[in-house]
N, C-alpha and C positions, 0 to 999 in steps of 0.2 A: 181716446183708441181709436173714436172714430176717422179725430184729425189726424192722425197717422199713419193709420193706412190708406186715408184720397190724397195725402203730400205723397204718396212711391208710386204713384199715376199718375204725374207730370206732365206725358207725352199722351194717350190716348182717352184720360180719365178729366183731364185739362181743356180736353178739346170737344169731348163730349157733354159737355158740364158750358162751355162756354157756349156751342151750337145749340145749345139745349135755351140757356137763357136768352137768345136771341128770338125766338120762335112763343114758347112758352112763359105762361105767368104763374103757374101751378103752383104749390110746395111737391117737391119730388123727394121721395122717400129714398134712403141711401142705403138703396139695398142689394148684394148682388157682388158685390167691392171684398176684394182680395186681404184674408187677414179678419176677416171683420166680425167680429160673432155677436148678433142681435139683431134689431134694428130702431131708428127712434127717425122718428117723424123730424125734419128741418131743412130748408128751401141750403146746400150747397152752392147752390150758384152764386151768390155774393161772397162767399168766401177766396172761389177757382176764376169772380173780378176781380177782386183785391189782389189774388196773387200776380195775373197776369198785368196788372196797371203798376207796380213793383217790376214785372221786367222791360216793362217798354218805355216808363217812365223815369225812373230811381239812379238818379246819377249811379251810387256804390252797388246795383243788381248787384254785376255780376259774379261782387266780393262776401256776399252772404248768400250761404248755401242751402239748401235745400231740406236739408233736418233741420238749422238752424230757425228758419222760420215757422218748422214746424212743432220745435221745440215751443219760440217766443208763442205760437201760437196757443200753444195747452197751458201752458201759463196762467192767458185769458182769463182763460177756459176755470180755470181755476179762481182767477180773481172772483169772477166773477160772478163766486158764490158768499160772497161778500162775506165768508169768516175764515179772520183773523189763522185762525190757526189749522189750517187749508191752504197745500206747498206740495209746487210742485220742483222734485228737482232731476236736473240731466246726471246721465253718468256720472260724470265728475265731479256734480254737486255733491251727488245720494252720497257718497265716495268720500267726498267731506264733511258730512255732516254725521255720518257713523265713525265717519276716526273723533270727531271731536266731540260727543259725548258721547265716546267708552273711555277717551286719555285722558290726565290730565290736564291741565290749561290758565293760564296766565288770564285773569280775570278782575273786575269788583267787586262778585261779589254778592249780584243783586237777580229780584228773580224778573223780567221781564212783564210782562204782558199787553191786551189792547182794548186800552174802555175808551167808550164814541168815538175808535179811528183811529188813532192819539199812542203811540207810545207813551206807556204809561208803567213805572216802577212799580209791583205790588209787594217786594218785602227785601232791604236788601241786608243779609243775610248776618247775624251777630258778628264785631267783632270785624267787619270787612272791612275791603278800604272801602266800599259805595260807603258801611255804615263814617265810618270813622271820617268821610268826608263830610259827614253829614246831608245826605239822600233819604232822605224819605217815604216813607207805603204813602199812597197818591200822587208822587209827579210827574208830568208830563214833561220830557226827555224831546226837546222840538232838537235838537240836533245831535251828528256825533263827531266833530273837528265841526268842520265845515260845511257836510251833510247831510242836509234837511230828511226826517225820519217822515217827512210826510207822503205817506202811503205803504210806508217801511214793512218788510212783514216782519214776525218776531225773526228771526233766524237770519234774515240778509240786517237785522239793526246788533244781534251776535255776536254776530262774528266779523262789526265792525270793532263794536265794543273788545274783543278780543284782543290781544296782545299777548307781544312776551312779557316774560315779568323782569318787575324795576322799568316796564317805560312808564309815557303818561298815555291818557286819554284826557278829551276834555266832554265837557256833555252842558250842553245846551238847556237850562231847565227852567221851567212853571213850574208854582206851585199855589196855588188857595189863600190868597189874602194875598197876592204879592199885585207891586203895581207895572210887574217887566218880568224876563223870566232872570236869572244871572247863571253861567257857567261855575260850572266842576272841573277844578281839574285836580284825575285823581291818575294815581299810581299806581300800574299794577298789579298783580303778586300770586301764585296759586295759592288758588279758594281751598283750605277744608272747615266743612260743613258744620257747627258743630250740633250734637242732639236736644241736648239738653242742660239745664242748670234745677238744684231744687234745696233749699229752705226753710226755715219756720220760721213764719208772722206770725211770731206770738204762737196762740197753739194749734194755730194751723197750719196744713204742709201744703208751700206752695211750690208746684213745678210750671215751671218753664219750656214746653219743647219747643223749640226749633226747631225740628223736621221729622217727618219720616218714612228714616231712612233704615237700612238694614237693623241697625242700632237699637232704636227707641223703643221696640219691648224690652229689652236686658233691660238698660238705661230706666224706661218708669219702674218695672217690680223693682230696683233696685232703688228707687226712690220709694216707692211706695210700702220696703220694709222701711227706710230710716225713718218714715213716718208715723209706722207703728211701731216703734221700739220709743220713739217723740210725743206718743197717747196725742196724737193731732186729733183735732174734734169735731174738724171738718179742713176742704181742699180747694185750694182758687189751682183750675188751670187754667198754662196762660197759651192761650194762640195765638198771640199778637204779632202779626208779623213769620209765621210760619204760615212756607205757599204749596206748603205739601210735602208730595213723595208716592211712599206705594200705599196705593188702597188697600192691601189686605193690613197692613200696618193697622190704618185707618179702623179696619170693621173687628182686629183682634182686638184692639186696644178700648173700643165701643162696649165686646164683650166684660169687659171688668166690670162694667156698671151698669148691666144688661142680663136681661134671665136670657137663661139659653134661649134659640131658637126668637128672639126679641130681632126683628126686621131693623136692620143698619141703614140701608138704602137699596135706591136695584135703579136698575141700568136696561134705558129703552132707546131702545135701535125706532128707524120709523116706520115701524111693524108694530112699534107699540114696546113693554116689558118683555125685555128676555133675559134677563135674571135677576133675584131677587137674594139680596147678601144679607142674612141672618146672623146676627152675637151667637159667639161658640161660648159664652159663658168660660173664662177665664180665672182663674183662682177660686170656682166658683160662684164663681161674677162679687167676690168681697167688698165692694162698692155701690150694694145696690141700692142699700139703704144711706149710705151712707151721706152728710149733707155735703155739695158740690158746687161750687160757682166758676162758669164760664168767660173768663179777658177775651174778644174777639178788636180784630180794625180793618182798618182799609189793604190792610197787605197778608188779614187771616183769607187764603187762598185753600181752593184745591180738598186733598185730605182732611185741610185744617176744617174749609166751614162742612164736612161731610160729619165726620164726628162730635160736629158741637152742635149740628142742625139736629142727630138721631139724639145726646142727652139733651134737650130741647122738649124735642119730638115724644120721646119715649120715657122720660123722668120731668116730665117740667123741672127741667136744673134749667135755672138761670144763662140769663146771658148781654155783658158789660161792654161796653166802651163803643164804638165804634164799628157799623154797617161795613160788614166781610164786603171780599174782590169780587165775588158769582165769578171762579172758573168751574166750568161744572162739562164740560164737555169731555168728553174721550175721542183719541187720536191712532188708526191705526196709518203702520209707514206700506202702502204697498209699492212692489216692483213690478215697473210692467214690458215687454214682450221683448225690450232694447236694453235694457239696466235704467234707463233713470223707472224713477222711485216722485213717489203722488202721500206725501203725508195727509188722509184726510180725518176728518170728523165723521168719524162712527156712531157715534148714540150719545147721552148727557146723563147725567142721575137729576134723580126723585128723592127726595126726602120721603122720610115716612108721612110726613103732613100729605105727598102731594104739590109739595113745593121743588121746581124746574131751577135746578141753581146759578144757575147766568142767566137767571129771573132777578136784577139788582142786589144781589146774594145775600146776607141775614140779618137781618135787622134787630137790633141786642132789646135785650127787652127795657134795659137801663142806657139810656145815651150819654156818654161823657169825652168830652173830643181834650184831645190834648192837645197843649201850645208849642209853639220857638220857644217859649217862654218861661214853660213848661222842662222843658227839653232842658234846656240854660240853667236852669237852680237847681234838676235832679229830683224835680212834682212827677207823681205819679198821681194823679186826682180818679184814675179809672181803678188804678189799684187799691186804692183808700178805695170806693166806691166798692170796690165789688169784699172789702172786708166786712164792709159795712152790714153789702145785704147777705149776706152766710153768717153774719151771727144772728139778723132780729133770723134768720132760718132755723135756726140751734133751735130761740128761745119760743 
């Protein structure tokens, strides 16, 4: 905000900054500047020095308006946070971002994130173009077409990958165990996210939850009714490749397994814990003593991790598979005075054990890898191990 207002004073403000910089070396406070609320200790003389250097030396200085420079400076300010989920949008970009979030879109059907500063597939959605093309959770996307993703923000990458239905996009991908990257040509489609699958695995109910959307609670209840009708002796809850969704859905689903009033997760901002979410006892917590095992992998993120972590912390329910993604932060969209917007991380999730989710994700109690060969030959050693663990607990 300070940068925005300072840029409005290109005349007198710039001259003042330049003259001050020539005569003194101490840090000055940005006080008394029009439209600035509050104050901060910062030396803005270097900013004005750079502005003047551009005016005096840049070949096309007359083609770059002052507001464009200010927006560029704010983007740099947000980038200085080192947070891949915080971004700045000009008014035009902000409008497009909201349209993309609210509307239908042609895409590949994969949730994306940033891991170790590299664009990463969190999870390909079930039956999506990404899944059918062979993308897997944890794949690193190095290029979209001919464009490198180095330093690219998530929303920028999403805009590149999305496009009209039935058009193609090529992703250059690297995966652990490969000698070199490979190209994946994927045909975009209108994405419809599935919610849940249910079947019986012998005497055990198997529920694969693909997303925490508005339908998840209703479909989960329906699956439990089917399990009861078939006299299920235990439950395998599969959260693999589930990138998350609505927090309240995760908390409400936890209420089937936990006694009312049991802590599911806490939200903490820079001042500390600001909200504690507790189980409400759905169905009188009818699964509170029911033998259960949870499957997770690299594609389990956000709401999936909250549910899995709460069940382990509060019920000692075992987790089988691979370490989860570690997406545990909360973003909020803030509108600035000129219609530009800032998506900024304001809080993170803390599990009942005190673990902060983005610090490495959830490590399973039983680690089992799923190889390319397993997938090709339709083997699932992770599910096999989950069944073994459930058997041992029932005995």
